[in-house]
C-alpha angles and dihedrals in degrees: 000000000000113000120203123189115208134189124201115238126220089270088070092072115215091005092065112134094013114132129208137158137222130199118222131188092235145003090254091055091049092050091055091051097044098068097100108124090212091065135076121199110234098180140351133201094018127146122261090254093051091047090052091047092051091047090051088062090071106130109253093232088058090058089052095048090047089055090053090048091051091054091057096065095141094069093226097104095258125121128220104225095208093050091046091052091050095049093045089054090052091047092052091049090051092047092052091048091048092049092052092049094045091049095046095047097034092236123170125223117226114256096217114058137157116261133190117269105225114222124234094239115110105237141126096265094052092045091055093043090052091050091049094048091046089059096045107072096140112119090226095050096251118151140200095243097202093048097046093045093050090049092048092048090049091051089047091054090051090051093049090049089052090051091052093047090048090051091052090049091051091050091050090051091050091049091048088052091051091049090052091051091050091051091050090051092048092052091054 
Protein backbone atom coordinates (compact mmCIF):
# COMPACT_ATOMS: atom_id res chain seq x y z
CA UNK A 1 0.00 0.00 0.00
CA UNK A 2 1.09 3.54 -0.78
CA UNK A 3 -0.30 6.14 1.68
CA UNK A 4 -0.56 9.78 0.62
CA UNK A 5 -1.43 12.59 3.03
CA UNK A 6 -3.19 15.57 1.44
CA UNK A 7 -4.12 19.05 2.65
CA UNK A 8 -6.80 21.21 1.08
CA UNK A 9 -5.60 24.60 -0.14
CA UNK A 10 -7.52 27.89 0.18
CA UNK A 11 -9.12 27.23 -3.23
CA UNK A 12 -11.08 24.38 -1.62
CA UNK A 13 -13.31 26.83 0.28
CA UNK A 14 -14.38 25.70 3.74
CA UNK A 15 -12.18 22.62 3.52
CA UNK A 16 -8.99 24.75 3.42
CA UNK A 17 -6.31 23.42 5.78
CA UNK A 18 -8.10 20.11 6.37
CA UNK A 19 -5.86 17.07 6.06
CA UNK A 20 -6.77 13.53 5.08
CA UNK A 21 -4.99 10.50 3.71
CA UNK A 22 -5.70 7.85 1.12
CA UNK A 23 -4.16 4.45 0.61
CA UNK A 24 -3.38 3.37 -2.96
CA UNK A 25 -2.23 0.07 -4.36
CA UNK A 26 0.76 1.67 -6.03
CA UNK A 27 2.70 4.90 -6.52
CA UNK A 28 1.33 5.14 -10.09
CA UNK A 29 -2.26 4.92 -8.83
CA UNK A 30 -1.60 7.64 -6.23
CA UNK A 31 -0.10 9.95 -8.84
CA UNK A 32 -3.23 9.68 -10.99
CA UNK A 33 -5.44 10.55 -8.02
CA UNK A 34 -3.31 13.41 -6.71
CA UNK A 35 -3.86 15.85 -9.58
CA UNK A 36 -6.53 17.98 -7.88
CA UNK A 37 -5.33 21.63 -7.89
CA UNK A 38 -7.15 22.22 -4.60
CA UNK A 39 -4.85 19.75 -2.84
CA UNK A 40 -1.28 19.83 -1.61
CA UNK A 41 0.59 16.60 -0.91
CA UNK A 42 1.98 16.62 2.65
CA UNK A 43 3.63 13.18 2.56
CA UNK A 44 3.83 10.09 0.36
CA UNK A 45 4.75 6.50 1.08
CA UNK A 46 4.26 6.84 4.85
CA UNK A 47 2.99 4.19 7.25
CA UNK A 48 -0.63 4.13 8.40
CA UNK A 49 0.43 5.47 11.82
CA UNK A 50 2.43 8.34 10.31
CA UNK A 51 -0.46 9.19 7.97
CA UNK A 52 -2.85 9.31 10.94
CA UNK A 53 -0.40 11.47 12.91
CA UNK A 54 -0.06 13.95 10.03
CA UNK A 55 -3.84 14.05 9.60
CA UNK A 56 -4.25 14.76 13.33
CA UNK A 57 -2.29 17.99 12.80
CA UNK A 58 -5.25 19.49 10.93
CA UNK A 59 -5.85 22.90 12.54
CA UNK A 60 -9.01 22.73 14.66
CA UNK A 61 -10.54 25.79 13.04
CA UNK A 62 -10.25 24.02 9.68
CA UNK A 63 -12.36 21.15 10.99
CA UNK A 64 -15.01 23.69 12.07
CA UNK A 65 -15.03 25.55 8.74
CA UNK A 66 -15.24 22.23 6.89
CA UNK A 67 -18.33 21.36 8.96
CA UNK A 68 -19.91 24.68 7.95
CA UNK A 69 -19.03 24.00 4.32
CA UNK A 70 -20.65 20.55 4.53
CA UNK A 71 -23.89 22.08 5.81
CA UNK A 72 -24.16 24.30 2.74
CA UNK A 73 -24.64 21.51 0.23
CA UNK A 74 -27.22 23.38 -1.88
CA UNK A 75 -24.70 25.91 -3.15
CA UNK A 76 -27.02 28.87 -2.53
CA UNK A 77 -25.33 30.18 0.61
CA UNK A 78 -27.90 28.72 2.99
CA UNK A 79 -27.13 26.26 5.76
CA UNK A 80 -29.17 23.26 6.83
CA UNK A 81 -29.21 23.51 10.66
CA UNK A 82 -29.58 19.74 11.21
CA UNK A 83 -26.70 18.95 8.88
CA UNK A 84 -24.58 21.67 10.50
CA UNK A 85 -25.26 20.22 13.96
CA UNK A 86 -24.27 16.75 12.74
CA UNK A 87 -21.04 17.91 11.10
CA UNK A 88 -20.07 20.09 14.07
CA UNK A 89 -20.46 17.04 16.33
CA UNK A 90 -18.18 15.06 14.00
CA UNK A 91 -15.66 17.94 13.95
CA UNK A 92 -15.60 18.10 17.76
CA UNK A 93 -15.07 14.34 17.93
CA UNK A 94 -12.16 14.62 15.47
CA UNK A 95 -10.68 17.57 17.39
CA UNK A 96 -10.82 15.65 20.67
CA UNK A 97 -9.21 12.63 19.02
CA UNK A 98 -6.51 14.82 17.46
CA UNK A 99 -5.77 16.51 20.78
CA UNK A 100 -5.34 13.17 22.52
CA UNK A 101 -2.98 11.90 19.80
CA UNK A 102 -0.98 15.15 19.69
CA UNK A 103 -0.61 15.16 23.47
CA UNK A 104 0.33 11.48 23.71
CA UNK A 105 2.88 11.60 20.89
CA UNK A 106 4.12 15.17 21.56
CA UNK A 107 3.34 16.28 18.01
CA UNK A 108 3.44 19.93 16.92
CA UNK A 109 0.88 21.60 14.70
CA UNK A 110 2.21 23.75 11.87
CA UNK A 111 1.94 27.49 12.49
CA UNK A 112 1.14 28.42 8.90
CA UNK A 113 -1.96 26.75 7.57
CA UNK A 114 -4.47 27.40 4.82
CA UNK A 115 -7.74 29.02 5.86
CA UNK A 116 -10.97 29.63 4.07
CA UNK A 117 -11.29 32.92 2.23
CA UNK A 118 -14.75 34.19 3.13
CA UNK A 119 -16.63 35.69 0.22
CA UNK A 120 -18.12 39.19 0.25
CA UNK A 121 -21.68 37.96 -0.37
CA UNK A 122 -24.04 38.30 2.58
CA UNK A 123 -25.33 34.79 3.21
CA UNK A 124 -25.61 32.21 5.99
CA UNK A 125 -22.43 30.33 5.12
CA UNK A 126 -20.28 33.45 5.13
CA UNK A 127 -21.88 34.67 8.39
CA UNK A 128 -21.01 31.39 10.11
CA UNK A 129 -17.51 31.29 8.62
CA UNK A 130 -16.86 34.84 9.86
CA UNK A 131 -18.06 33.94 13.36
CA UNK A 132 -15.84 30.85 13.41
CA UNK A 133 -12.78 32.74 12.20
CA UNK A 134 -13.41 35.56 14.70
CA UNK A 135 -13.13 33.04 17.54
CA UNK A 136 -10.02 31.29 16.21
CA UNK A 137 -7.11 33.65 16.70
CA UNK A 138 -4.60 30.99 17.77
CA UNK A 139 -1.60 30.81 15.37
CA UNK A 140 -1.87 27.00 15.33
CA UNK A 141 -5.58 26.96 14.56
CA UNK A 142 -6.66 25.71 17.97
CA UNK A 143 -10.09 26.70 19.25
CA UNK A 144 -12.02 26.94 22.51
CA UNK A 145 -14.64 24.38 21.55
CA UNK A 146 -17.34 25.50 23.99
CA UNK A 147 -16.94 29.16 23.05
CA UNK A 148 -16.90 28.68 19.28
CA UNK A 149 -19.87 26.27 19.37
CA UNK A 150 -21.95 28.64 21.50
CA UNK A 151 -21.16 31.52 19.11
CA UNK A 152 -22.03 29.41 16.06
CA UNK A 153 -25.27 28.22 17.65
CA UNK A 154 -26.20 31.81 18.52
CA UNK A 155 -25.57 32.89 14.90
CA UNK A 156 -27.61 29.93 13.70
CA UNK A 157 -30.53 31.00 15.92
CA UNK A 158 -30.32 34.51 14.48
CA UNK A 159 -30.39 33.07 10.95
CA UNK A 160 -33.40 30.84 11.70
CA UNK A 161 -35.22 33.82 13.22
CA UNK A 162 -34.51 35.82 10.03
CA UNK A 163 -35.90 32.96 7.94
CA UNK A 164 -39.10 32.92 10.02
CA UNK A 165 -39.52 36.70 9.82
CA UNK A 166 -38.96 36.59 6.05
CA UNK A 167 -41.59 33.86 5.75
CA UNK A 168 -44.10 35.97 7.69
CA UNK A 169 -43.31 38.95 5.47
CA UNK A 170 -43.89 36.84 2.35
CA UNK A 171 -47.21 35.61 3.74
CA UNK A 172 -48.27 39.18 4.54
CA UNK A 173 -47.41 40.25 0.98
CA UNK A 174 -49.43 37.36 -0.45
CA UNK A 175 -52.40 38.22 1.75
CA UNK A 176 -52.14 41.89 0.77
CA UNK A 177 -52.19 40.80 -2.86
CA UNK A 178 -55.30 38.70 -2.26
CA UNK A 179 -57.02 41.60 -0.48
CA UNK A 180 -56.26 43.87 -3.45
CA UNK A 181 -57.74 41.30 -5.86
CA UNK A 182 -60.91 41.01 -3.74
CA UNK A 183 -61.31 44.81 -3.70
CA UNK A 184 -60.93 44.93 -7.47
CA UNK A 185 -63.64 42.24 -7.83
CA UNK A 186 -65.96 44.11 -5.44
CA UNK A 187 -65.58 47.33 -7.41
CA UNK A 188 -66.62 45.60 -10.63
